[in-house]
Every structure is written in C-alpha cells, then in structure tokens.
C-alpha positions in Angstrom: 83.3 133.6 -8.0 81.4 135.1 -5.0 80.7 131.6 -3.8 84.3 130.8 -3.5 85.0 133.9 -1.4 82.1 133.2 0.9 83.3 129.8 2.0 86.6 131.0 3.5 84.8 133.9 5.1 82.4 131.5 6.8 85.2 129.3 7.9 87.1 132.2 9.4 83.9 133.4 11.0 83.2 130.0 12.5 86.8 129.8 13.8 86.5 133.2 15.4 83.1 132.2 17.0 84.6 129.1 18.4 87.6 130.9 19.7 85.3 133.3 21.6 84.3 130.5 24.0 86.4 128.7 26.6 85.9 126.6 29.7 87.4 126.9 33.2 87.6 123.7 35.3 86.3 123.5 38.8 88.6 124.9 41.6 90.5 126.8 38.9 90.7 130.5 38.0 91.6 131.9 34.5 93.4 135.2 34.1 92.2 137.1 31.0 94.3 139.9 29.5 93.3 142.4 26.8 96.1 143.7 24.6 98.6 142.4 27.2 96.9 144.1 30.2 94.9 142.4 32.9 91.3 142.4 32.1 89.4 140.0 34.3 89.4 136.7 36.3 87.1 134.0 35.1 85.9 131.2 37.4 84.8 127.7 36.6 82.3 127.2 33.8 81.8 128.3 30.1 83.3 131.8 29.5 83.4 134.3 26.6 86.2 136.4 25.4 86.8 138.6 22.3 89.0 136.7 19.8 92.3 138.3 18.8 91.8 140.9 21.5 91.5 138.9 24.7 93.7 136.0 25.7 94.1 133.6 28.6 97.3 134.7 30.3 97.3 131.8 32.7 95.3 129.5 35.0 95.6 129.4 38.8 94.9 126.2 40.8 92.6 126.9 43.7 93.0 123.5 45.4 95.0 122.9 48.5 98.6 122.0 47.4 101.5 120.6 49.2 105.2 121.5 48.9 107.8 119.3 50.5 111.0 121.0 51.5 114.2 119.2 52.6 116.3 121.4 54.9 119.8 120.5 56.2 121.0 122.3 59.3 122.9 121.9 62.5 121.6 121.6 66.0 122.9 123.2 69.2 125.0 120.2 70.0 126.7 120.3 66.6 124.8 117.5 65.0 123.8 117.8 61.3 120.3 116.9 60.6 117.9 116.9 57.7 114.3 117.9 58.2 111.5 117.4 55.8 108.9 120.2 56.0 105.6 119.7 54.3 103.8 123.0 53.6 100.1 122.8 52.6 98.9 126.1 51.0 96.1 127.5 48.9 95.5 130.4 46.7 92.8 132.7 48.0 90.0 133.1 45.6 89.8 136.8 46.1 93.5 137.3 45.6 94.1 135.5 42.4 95.5 138.7 40.8 98.2 139.0 43.5 99.1 135.3 43.3 99.4 135.5 39.5 101.2 138.8 39.1 103.2 139.4 42.2 105.1 136.1 42.4 107.1 134.6 39.5 107.7 131.3 41.2 105.7 130.8 44.4 107.3 127.4 45.2 110.7 128.9 45.3 109.4 131.8 47.5 107.9 129.4 50.0 111.0 127.2 50.0 113.2 130.2 50.9 111.1 131.2 53.8 111.1 127.6 55.1 114.9 127.4 54.9 115.1 130.7 56.7 112.8 129.8 59.6 114.2 126.2 60.1 117.8 127.4 60.1 116.9 130.0 62.7 115.0 127.7 65.0 116.8 124.3 64.9 120.3 125.7 66.0 118.7 126.7 69.2 117.8 123.1 70.1 119.7 120.0 70.9 119.1 116.9 68.8 116.7 115.3 71.4 114.8 118.6 71.6 114.4 118.6 67.8 112.5 115.3 68.0 110.5 116.4 71.1 109.6 119.9 69.9 109.1 119.4 66.1 105.6 120.9 66.5 107.2 124.1 67.7 109.3 124.2 64.5 106.2 123.6 62.4 104.3 126.4 64.2 107.2 128.8 63.7 107.3 128.0 60.0 103.6 128.5 59.6 103.6 131.8 61.4 106.4 133.2 59.3 104.9 131.9 56.0 101.5 133.3 56.8 102.9 136.7 57.5 105.0 136.7 54.3 102.7 135.0 51.8 99.4 136.5 52.7 100.1 139.7 50.7 100.8 137.5 47.7 97.4 135.8 47.9 98.5 132.6 49.5 97.0 131.1 52.6 99.2 128.6 54.6 96.9 125.9 55.7 99.3 123.6 57.6 103.0 123.0 58.1 104.3 119.6 59.2 107.7 118.3 60.1 107.3 114.9 58.5 110.8 113.5 58.9 113.9 114.1 61.0 117.0 112.4 59.6 120.3 112.9 61.5 123.7 111.9 60.1 124.1 108.2 59.7 126.9 108.0 62.3 124.7 109.8 64.8 121.8 107.4 64.2 124.2 104.5 64.7 125.4 106.0 68.0 121.8 106.6 69.1 120.9 103.0 68.2 123.8 101.7 70.2 122.8 103.9 73.2 119.3 102.7 72.9 120.3 99.1 72.6 122.7 99.4 75.6 119.9 101.0 77.7 117.5 98.2 76.7 120.1 95.5 77.5 120.7 97.2 80.9 116.9 97.1 81.7 116.7 93.5 80.4 119.7 92.5 82.7 118.0 94.1 85.6 114.8 92.2 85.0 116.6 89.0 84.5 118.6 89.5 87.7 115.3 90.3 89.6 113.7 87.2 88.1 116.7 85.1 89.2 116.6 86.6 92.7 112.9 85.8 92.9 113.5 82.2 91.8 116.4 81.8 94.3 114.2 83.2 97.2 111.3 81.0 96.2 113.5 78.0 96.0 115.1 78.7 99.4 111.6 79.2 100.9 110.4 75.9 99.3 113.5 74.1 100.7 113.0 75.6 104.1 109.4 74.6 104.1 110.4 71.1 102.9 113.0 70.8 105.6 110.4 71.9 108.2 107.8 69.5 107.1 110.5 66.8 106.8 111.7 67.5 110.3 108.1 67.5 111.6 107.5 64.2 109.9 110.6 62.7 111.4 109.6 64.0 114.8 106.2 62.5 114.5 107.6 59.2 113.3 110.0 59.0 116.2 107.2 60.0 118.6 105.1 57.1 117.3 108.1 54.7 117.4 108.7 55.7 121.0 105.0 55.2 121.8 105.1 51.8 120.1 108.3 50.8 122.0 106.7 51.9 125.3 103.6 49.8 124.5 105.8 46.8 123.6 107.8 47.1 126.8 104.6 47.2 128.8 103.3 44.1 127.1 106.6 42.2 127.7 106.7 43.4 131.4 103.2 41.9 131.8 104.6 38.5 130.8 107.5 38.6 133.2 110.2 40.2 131.1 111.9 43.2 132.7 112.5 46.5 130.9 116.2 45.8 130.0 115.4 42.5 128.4 112.4 43.9 126.7 114.4 46.8 125.2 117.1 44.4 124.0 114.5 42.1 122.5 112.9 45.0 120.6 116.2 46.2 119.3 117.2 42.8 118.0 113.8 42.4 116.4 114.2 45.7 114.6 117.6 44.6 113.5 116.2 41.5 111.8 113.3 43.5 110.4 115.8 45.9 108.8 117.8 42.9 107.3 114.6 41.6 105.9 113.6 44.9 104.3 117.1 45.2 102.8 116.8 41.7 101.3 113.5 42.5 99.7 115.0 45.5 97.8 117.0 44.6 94.7 118.6 48.0 94.0 119.3 49.2 97.5 122.7 50.8 98.4 122.1 50.5 102.1 124.7 48.5 104.2 123.8 47.6 107.7 126.7 47.1 110.1 127.1 44.7 111.8 125.1 42.2 109.7 126.8 38.9 110.5 124.8 35.9 111.8 126.0 36.4 115.4 125.4 40.1 115.3 122.0 39.8 116.9 123.2 37.9 119.9 126.2 40.1 120.3 124.0 43.2 120.2 121.7 41.7 122.7 124.6 40.8 125.1 126.1 44.2 124.7 122.9 46.0 125.4 122.2 43.9 128.5 125.7 44.5 129.7 125.3 48.2 129.1 122.0 48.4 130.9 123.6 46.5 133.9 126.6 48.8 134.0 124.5 51.9 133.7 122.3 50.8 136.6 125.3 50.1 138.7 126.8 53.5 137.9 123.5 55.1 138.6 123.1 53.5 142.0 126.7 54.4 143.0 126.2 58.0 142.0 122.9 58.1 143.9 124.6 56.9 147.1 127.4 59.4 146.7 124.9 62.2 146.3 123.0 61.1 149.4 126.2 61.0 151.5 127.1 64.5 150.3 123.6 65.7 151.1 122.8 66.7 147.6 119.6 64.6 147.6 117.8 63.5 150.8 118.0 60.0 152.0 115.0 57.9 151.5 113.2 57.0 154.7 112.5 53.3 155.2 109.0 52.3 154.4 106.8 51.7 157.4 105.7 48.2 157.7 102.0 47.6 157.8 100.7 45.9 161.1 100.1 42.3 160.8 96.6 41.4 159.7 94.6 39.7 162.5 93.9 36.2 162.1 90.4 35.2 161.9 88.7 35.2 165.3 91.6 37.1 167.0 90.7 40.1 169.1 92.9 43.2 168.7 91.5 45.1 171.8 93.9 44.7 174.6 
C-alpha cells in the first residue's frame, strides 16, 4: 500500500523539480513574477524559479527590430502622398522592466508618434521638397521618437523614409513633364547635331569648290602655256600667230570629237559637229583675227591723232656698211 502512494509522490516531485528550471534564449530577457508581482529579470541561459510560486510573465526580445509605418498626408502644394517610414528600435537591456510594464503595445505607440511627426513636417514642404529633404523627415521622426520612447525603455536606432508614393495622377503628370523635358533636350541635341552636319557639309563643299577652282585655274594655265609653246613652234616654221591659233583650235575640235566617239555612255553634244565645221571654224577665226587687227590699227591711229598716245618716231636707218676696201675717212 505504501508503495502505491510513493510512486505518485515521486512523479509529482519529479514534475516540480523539472518545473523549477527553465531556459532563456540569447538576446532575450524573461520577466519573472511571484504571486503576480514583479520579482526579477532573467537573462539568457539556464534559470531557476520556485514552482507554483514564481511564473514567467513574459519574454522581451532584445534584438534590433524594424517597424514599417505607412503614412498618408498632404504636401504644401496640396498633393496627397504616401510615405513608408521604417523605424529600427531596440529594448534597452537595463530597462526591460519599463518596456514590459509601461507599454501595452509598443508598436502602436511608435506608429502614433510616426504619424504625428510626419503629418506635422510634410505639410510644410512641396512635393519636390519631400523627395529632396526626406532625410530631414527621418531625422525629425527619430528625434521625436527618442524623446518619447526612451522613458519606456526603447532606443530608436534609425529611422528611414524608404518610399514616397504620390497619387497615381500626380505620378502620371510628373512622368509627362519629365518626358517632355527629355524630349526637349533631345530635340536641342538633334538640332545642334544637324547644324553641325550642315556647317561641316558647307565647309566641305566650299573647300571642294576652292580646290576645284584651283584645279581648273591650273589646268587653264597649263593649257595656255602649251598653246603658247605650240604657237612658237608654228611661228618657227613660217606660220603666223593667227594661222597657228586657228590650227590649234581646229586640232582641239577634232580631238574632242575623237574623245566623244571613244565614250559609249556620254551625254555630251559638241556644236557644231558637221564635217565642214572644222573649215568653217578656221575661216571664221581667221576672218575674226583680220577684222580685229584692222579695228585695232584704226583705233590706234585715232588715238594718235587725238594725242592720247604719242606717235611712233620713224626708226633711224643704219648707215650703209662699207664695201670691202672702201675708206670711210673723208
């Protein structure tokens, strides 16, 4: 009979012994109450409590935590915008009692302060300033939270404005403005590029015309030099200048006809190009030279009579050469 009573007692004793020990994880604090009253704070490791007298009222996370708060408010230029505020906070190890007993729901408390600060700061700014000065909003939120939450055992590590989301119509308008601005810049660059191409083309054409003109001038200079040499050669064989010039022109005429005949796809037409064209051209040129000489001589006489140009003195005749053996001393 006694053995049957001893077994339940041992079981209960073993249960009470096991209930006396508990563990606390790393970066965690356990709050122990005795008869409903705060007794102690236990840190990480194996801990001991009195069964049925002490109980674990709760556990506090000592790690850095993050709370994301979405706040919708209005800017100074009457644009509704949603801001995402990320608050990184941590329970101070020395103030676990305050964090556990003074706040029922710390997340709601932090959210309320974030709403209050953001809705006080953003209405002072225009929409563009909200994007440019988001760090100022984050600093203001952190300063307010640190002042309010430090007495509750919470330390605000960092606050970040992670997202700024204006109304969809406002974003569409901003995108249109940005697109129009970029199109304007692109049009300016395209116009500048076109202007540069036009200027470069004009300079290239001008340089080409200059070189072309220089080439034509050099060609004509060489042609003139060749004609001069040809005339000199013909004069040496008893052909006067007029006949030599006419002969050269006729020769060039037939050379041109020959070069045209050698080309199969030429569009050049030489006028006149009849068989008698060479003789006609030669006769016309000779007649022109004769007429021009006559006109020149007549104009020269008229100018001498009017005294425009001095008359030429007759050339002095050289004394007769003495015959061989003749004595010139008188």
